[in-house]
C-alpha positions as a printed Julia matrix, in Angstrom:
261×3 Matrix{Float64}:
  51.54  119.89  144.71
  51.44  118.02  141.39
  52.71  120.85  139.75
  55.69  121.58  142.34
  56.88  117.76  142.37
  56.25  117.61  138.33
  58.85  121.07  137.86
  60.99  119.47  140.46
  61.46  116.72  138.37
  62.05  118.78  135.39
  64.89  120.53  137.16
  66.43  117.2   138.08
  65.99  115.79  134.71
  67.77  119.13  133.14
  70.48  118.77  135.75
  71.46  115.46  135.01
  70.97  115.67  131.15
  73.8   118.63  131.79
  76.03  116.46  134.01
  76.0   113.79  131.62
  76.81  116.13  128.55
  79.53  118.02  130.35
  80.87  114.32  131.17
  80.44  113.25  127.68
  82.12  116.38  126.38
  85.09  116.36  128.68
  85.6   112.69  127.44
  85.29  112.92  124.08
  88.07  116.26  124.66
  90.11  113.76  126.37
  90.07  111.06  123.79
  91.04  113.68  121.21
  93.8   115.27  122.72
  95.22  111.64  123.07
  94.58  110.86  119.26
  96.35  113.99  118.61
  99.39  113.52  120.57
  99.64  110.12  119.58
  99.65  111.17  115.82
 102.32  113.7   116.51
 104.65  111.21  118.57
 104.36  109.12  115.78
 106.33  111.33  113.68
 110.04  111.65  113.11
 111.59  114.89  113.9
 114.68  115.65  113.07
 114.75  119.29  114.01
 115.19  120.47  117.88
 112.68  123.38  117.44
 110.03  120.52  116.45
 110.73  118.33  119.42
 110.26  121.48  121.49
 107.31  122.34  119.95
 105.88  118.52  120.88
 107.15  119.02  124.51
 105.42  122.35  125.26
 102.11  121.37  123.38
 102.02  118.1   125.88
 103.18  120.39  128.84
 100.01  122.11  128.17
  97.7   119.94  127.98
  98.99  118.77  131.55
  97.69  115.68  132.82
  95.03  115.03  129.9
  98.23  113.96  128.0
  99.19  111.22  130.61
  97.68  108.44  128.45
  99.15  109.63  125.97
 102.7   109.22  126.81
 102.09  105.95  128.63
 100.8   104.78  125.38
 104.16  105.75  123.48
 106.23  104.55  126.29
 104.71  100.87  126.33
 104.55  100.73  122.34
 107.2   100.13  120.09
 105.78  101.46  116.7
 106.86  104.92  118.05
 110.23  106.39  117.41
 112.79  106.03  120.44
 113.62  109.59  120.46
 109.94  110.42  121.14
 109.84  107.47  123.66
 112.5   109.2   125.39
 110.97  112.5   125.42
 107.35  111.02  126.75
 109.21  109.19  129.53
 110.48  112.39  130.59
 107.27  114.41  130.38
 105.63  111.7   132.08
 107.8   112.49  135.15
 107.64  115.68  134.73
 103.73  116.01  134.75
 102.89  113.05  137.48
 105.89  113.64  139.45
 106.38  110.7   142.11
 103.49  109.13  141.59
 104.93  108.37  138.37
 107.86  106.24  140.0
 106.21  102.8   139.85
 105.46  102.99  136.55
 108.71  103.95  135.3
 110.12  101.27  137.21
 108.59   98.81  135.15
 111.22   99.92  132.36
 114.41   98.68  134.5
 113.65   95.36  132.62
 112.33   96.88  129.03
 114.0    95.45  126.29
 114.69   98.43  124.56
 117.96  100.07  125.98
 116.53  103.23  125.23
 113.72  102.98  127.45
 115.93  101.55  130.78
 118.28  104.73  130.09
 115.45  106.94  129.97
 113.6   105.89  133.14
 116.48  105.73  135.01
 117.46  109.12  134.03
 114.02  110.57  134.82
 113.99  108.53  138.29
 117.33  110.61  139.13
 115.47  114.02  138.34
 112.65  112.66  140.6
 115.47  111.85  143.22
 114.02  108.68  144.06
 115.95  106.97  146.72
 113.08  103.77  147.0
 114.57  102.01  144.2
 118.02  100.63  144.96
 117.24   97.65  144.22
 116.52   98.23  140.86
 119.56  100.15  140.2
 121.64   97.69  141.77
 120.26   95.62  139.16
 120.97   97.45  136.12
 124.77   97.78  137.21
 125.26   94.48  135.05
 123.17   95.4   132.48
 124.51   94.93  128.48
 124.41   98.58  127.87
 127.55  100.23  128.91
 125.77  103.64  129.24
 122.73  101.82  130.92
 125.43  100.36  133.74
 126.91  103.95  133.74
 123.59  105.57  134.37
 122.54  102.93  137.14
 125.71  103.68  138.94
 125.32  107.49  138.55
 121.89  107.06  140.22
 123.63  105.33  143.23
 125.77  107.85  143.49
 124.05  110.97  143.49
 121.03  109.79  145.29
 123.77  108.39  147.86
 122.15  104.85  148.55
 124.81  102.9   150.45
 122.94   99.81  150.44
 124.2    99.08  147.05
 127.21   99.62  147.91
 128.46   95.97  147.33
 127.07   95.35  143.74
 129.08   98.55  142.84
 132.27   97.22  144.21
 131.2    93.85  142.09
 131.17   96.09  139.01
 135.28   95.72  139.1
 134.94   92.02  138.61
 132.13   92.2   135.58
 134.12   91.38  132.26
 131.93   93.81  130.82
 133.72   96.75  132.23
 136.82   95.93  130.63
 137.57   95.72  126.81
 140.84   93.81  125.0
 142.73   96.22  122.07
 143.75   94.87  119.19
 146.66   96.33  116.94
 146.81   94.76  113.84
 144.75   91.73  114.47
 146.99   91.13  117.6
 144.74   91.08  120.94
 146.74   93.17  123.18
 146.48   93.29  127.22
 142.96   93.93  128.61
 142.13   97.27  129.59
 139.98   98.72  132.11
 137.22  100.78  130.44
 136.17  104.69  132.29
 133.22  103.11  134.06
 136.07  101.55  136.76
 137.26  105.3   137.89
 133.27  105.74  138.35
 133.05  102.58  140.45
 136.42  103.72  142.58
 135.04  107.05  142.91
 131.07  105.88  143.83
 132.58  103.64  146.41
 134.2   106.12  148.25
 131.26  108.62  148.32
 129.31  105.47  149.54
 131.73  105.06  152.18
 132.04  101.33  151.57
 134.46  100.29  154.81
 134.51   96.61  153.21
 136.6    98.19  150.14
 139.03  100.0   152.81
 141.33   96.6   152.7
 141.35   95.83  149.13
 141.94   99.28  148.07
 144.87   99.63  150.47
 146.64   97.07  149.13
 145.93   97.96  145.26
 147.11  101.51  145.75
 150.3   100.11  146.44
 150.37   97.95  142.94
 151.93   99.57  139.64
 149.15   98.01  137.45
 146.57  100.23  138.82
 148.25  103.54  138.43
 145.6   104.17  136.34
 142.92  104.4   138.87
 145.64  105.86  141.46
 143.73  109.34  141.99
 140.67  107.59  142.59
 141.7   105.39  144.63
 143.34  107.79  146.72
 140.11  110.15  146.57
 138.13  106.84  147.85
 140.46  105.88  150.93
 140.38  109.38  152.18
 136.64  109.38  152.37
 136.5   105.81  153.79
 139.23  106.22  156.41
 138.83  109.86  157.09
 142.65  110.31  156.22
 143.88  112.67  153.41
 146.86  111.52  152.23
 149.65  114.43  151.74
 150.48  116.55  148.59
 153.31  115.21  146.74
 154.41  112.65  144.08
 152.72  109.07  143.63
 155.4   107.66  145.99
 154.97  109.78  148.59
 151.37  109.17  148.71
 151.98  105.44  148.75
 154.27  105.58  151.28
 151.5   107.32  153.68
 148.84  104.7   152.65
 151.31  101.76  153.4
 151.8   103.29  156.9
 147.69  103.64  157.02
 147.62  100.1   156.41
 149.99   98.59  158.99
 148.15  100.98  161.58
 145.3    99.25  160.45
 146.93   95.85  161.18
 148.38   96.7   164.44
 145.42   98.16  165.96
């Protein structure tokens, strides 16, 4: 009985040592993978093939690369290009579960991280972060604002329509051209066209009245086509083919019928 007990204890001890050794090796391997990746993400790559190789190596490690990717995203000592790559790869490897972590970067001081997190969230089709996207519609970076608008449009986040409409009144979306040092008339940036298009895609009913008035005025000729298309989506009416004058007459009648009804 004593011998049996001793043999049993001996087997248990051997098993415990084996499990401990396996866990220790796994930990060491994971740590060495992280260190190796961090070393590679610290380098400046000019060659696209090198970047492609870095991506492939990271993807081959799969979940074992996650800690390194998160560290690269959080630490400003890594090149922006590599932080951009790390953001996309994290989304690709972790999937939807990476969304809460990515959303934290909407407020990151570096526009590259804000932009990368937005594009990754779009790739993941994350529709539950409308408030985060809406907040970035007034971002100081033009391309971040534009990407936030694209997320809202493509993900069809109708709850963000009021914030999209408010972009028409944001001075950051306009610029002041100059000629020989003299300031010329303030102009709309291209993002305004995207705003009008998005308003139509979201079928923002509150924009119906203002658009019907705007489309009648010459000073909005540069965004006439976008207003025409958006009004069609909002009202369910389609202007006839023809010149601008013909279309204006059509929308004028629609406006009158709206008042009468």
